C-alpha positions, 0 to 999 in steps of 0.5 A: 135652595129656596130663593135659587129654585124660585128664581130659576123657575120664574125666569126659566133661563140661566141667571146669576144673582149677586150679594145674597150672602150665602151661596145657593144653586138650583138646576131646573129641568131643561131640554137636552143639548140646551143651555142649562137652566140654573140660578146661581146665587153668590155669597157677598164681599161685605163684612160677614159680622156687621154690628146689627148681627151682634156677633151671632153665627151666620151662613154668610160666605165671601164669594165672587163669580167670573165666566168665559163665554164661547162664540156660540153662546155657551159658557163656563163659570167659576165661583171662588170662595174666599176663606180667611182672605185667600182663594185659588184661581187656576192654581194661583193663590190670591191673598188679601192679607198680604201688604203691597 
């Protein structure tokens, strides 16, 4: 929560941060009926075991984000997590292990 909290408190608005390796989310206080003030930090789409880590355990997560926006500026977002090369979006399984 540390970088997410710091980021949203500085920005004072909704913010998405990509490729921070381990996901974080912090929600700041905002007026009722307004857009949320959150920092959503996403995992990465990189090698979770790079050579410089020397096979040490870590908290890295494969993850990405997509969102839908309404005409009035409101939105909803999704942060699928990829585990063992697979994730599910809207009930459909996406499997990166399958060959074409």
